[in-house]
Structures are given as structure tokens and as C-alpha cells.
VEXVEXFI-584419 format. One record per residue (C-alpha): y, z, x; residue in one letter. Coordinates in steps of 0.2 Angstrom, whole numbers, m for minus. Layout:
@north:Y up:Z east:X aa:A
...
//
This chain:
@north:53 up:0 east:83 aa:M
@north:53 up:13 east:70 aa:A
@north:39 up:14 east:56 aa:N
@north:46 up:7 east:37 aa:I
@north:40 up:18 east:22 aa:I
@north:39 up:8 east:7 aa:V
@north:36 up:19 east:m8 aa:S
@north:40 up:20 east:m27 aa:G
@north:32 up:2 east:m28 aa:A
@north:26 up:m3 east:m46 aa:G
@north:13 up:m12 east:m36 aa:S
@north:5 up:3 east:m28 aa:T
@north:m5 up:m7 east:m15 aa:E
@north:9 up:m11 east:m7 aa:V
@north:16 up:9 east:m4 aa:N
@north:12 up:18 east:12 aa:G
@north:18 up:17 east:31 aa:T
@north:20 up:m1 east:40 aa:Y
@north:21 up:m3 east:59 aa:V
@north:30 up:m15 east:69 aa:D
@north:16 up:m28 east:74 aa:T
@north:25 up:m34 east:90 aa:G
@north:27 up:m51 east:80 aa:Q
@north:43 up:m61 east:76 aa:L
@north:45 up:m71 east:60 aa:S
@north:63 up:m78 east:62 aa:G
@north:67 up:m67 east:76 aa:D
@north:64 up:m51 east:66 aa:K
@north:50 up:m40 east:66 aa:P
@north:34 up:m42 east:57 aa:V
@north:27 up:m23 east:49 aa:Y
@north:9 up:m20 east:43 aa:A
@north:4 up:m8 east:32 aa:N
@north:m5 up:6 east:40 aa:N
@north:m18 up:6 east:25 aa:A
@north:m21 up:m12 east:23 aa:N
@north:m17 up:m24 east:37 aa:S
@north:m17 up:m38 east:25 aa:D
@north:m2 up:m31 east:15 aa:I
@north:15 up:m34 east:29 aa:A
@north:33 up:m36 east:28 aa:I
@north:41 up:m51 east:36 aa:G
@north:55 up:m63 east:36 aa:W
@north:54 up:m80 east:31 aa:D
@north:72 up:m83 east:23 aa:S
@north:68 up:m68 east:15 aa:A
@north:62 up:m51 east:18 aa:W
@north:45 up:m52 east:10 aa:L
@north:32 up:m39 east:4 aa:I
@north:17 up:m50 east:4 aa:M
@north:m1 up:m50 east:6 aa:N
@north:m5 up:m61 east:19 aa:L
@north:m24 up:m65 east:14 aa:S
@north:m20 up:m70 east:m3 aa:T
@north:m3 up:m76 east:m2 aa:D
@north:3 up:m65 east:m16 aa:V
@north:21 up:m60 east:m12 aa:I
@north:26 up:m42 east:m23 aa:Y
@north:45 up:m41 east:m18 aa:Y
@north:57 up:m51 east:m8 aa:G
@north:77 up:m48 east:m3 aa:S
@north:88 up:m60 east:2 aa:F
@north:98 up:m48 east:11 aa:D
@north:99 up:m56 east:29 aa:D
@north:99 up:m40 east:39 aa:V
@north:88 up:m35 east:56 aa:A
@north:76 up:m25 east:48 aa:T
@north:69 up:m22 east:30 aa:P
@north:75 up:m4 east:29 aa:D
@north:93 up:m11 east:28 aa:L
@north:90 up:m22 east:12 aa:C
@north:101 up:m15 east:m2 aa:T
@north:93 up:m25 east:m15 aa:T
@north:73 up:m31 east:m18 aa:W
@north:67 up:m40 east:m33 aa:E
@north:52 up:m43 east:m42 aa:V
@north:41 up:m57 east:m38 aa:N
@north:22 up:m56 east:m41 aa:A
@north:23 up:m38 east:m41 aa:G
@north:24 up:m25 east:m55 aa:E
@north:41 up:m15 east:m59 aa:S
@north:51 up:m5 east:m51 aa:P
@north:54 up:m14 east:m36 aa:V
@north:51 up:0 east:m20 aa:P
@north:60 up:9 east:m11 aa:T
@north:63 up:4 east:8 aa:V
@north:68 up:17 east:22 aa:T
@north:65 up:19 east:41 aa:K
@north:53 up:33 east:44 aa:E
@north:62 up:48 east:53 aa:V
@north:54 up:55 east:68 aa:T
@north:57 up:67 east:80 aa:G
@north:70 up:76 east:70 aa:I
@north:66 up:94 east:64 aa:P
@north:66 up:95 east:46 aa:K
@north:78 up:110 east:45 aa:H
@north:91 up:98 east:55 aa:F
@north:89 up:85 east:40 aa:L
@north:91 up:97 east:28 aa:Y
@north:107 up:105 east:35 aa:Y
@north:114 up:88 east:36 aa:A
@north:111 up:83 east:19 aa:R
@north:119 up:99 east:13 aa:M
@north:135 up:92 east:22 aa:R
@north:135 up:77 east:15 aa:G
@north:129 up:66 east:30 aa:N
//
């Protein structure tokens, strides 16, 4: 499973790279922040970006999709605006290929 990148969040402690923990929540993967494993992304009737030790839910998305990078809407809960951008980490593709793909509109 690919890593998840969270960026641009007003609550900067949630920004960073998240790795698949191998655990499931509601048949969907759980991701832990590389820099602080207390901060995770998981499914509980919504995708939640939260601190597991304090139960603070920073952001949520009710988009019922397989992984959080597929969410199109995020909402602020206890976090600060703006909401984050959540994407899948792209690995193994040469940067020049990505550049030309973007130039072609792909």
C-alpha cells in the first residue's frame, strides 16, 4: 500500500508522511504519521485525521472511499483552517516523466 502525504493543514502537526500500519478499521487501512505515530488516519464512519492518545479529531471526511487520498472533501473538526490536502505518495516514477505527463494534461 502506498504512503499517504498530508500537507497544507492549519494544524501543522498533522502534516507529513503516513505509512500503512497493516491494521484495518472498518475494512479500510489505518495510516500512522512517520514523525508522530500518535497521529493517524483511519476510518470510523468517516475518514479521520486524529491524535490517538488524546482522541482529538483534527479533520474528517465523510467520503466513503477505499483510501483517504481519494477523499474530495475534508472538514475542520478540532483542527485549524485550512483543511489539508491528502494525496498518495508517488514513488518509482522518474520526475521527468511526471513533468511531461503534467505538461500533456495527464
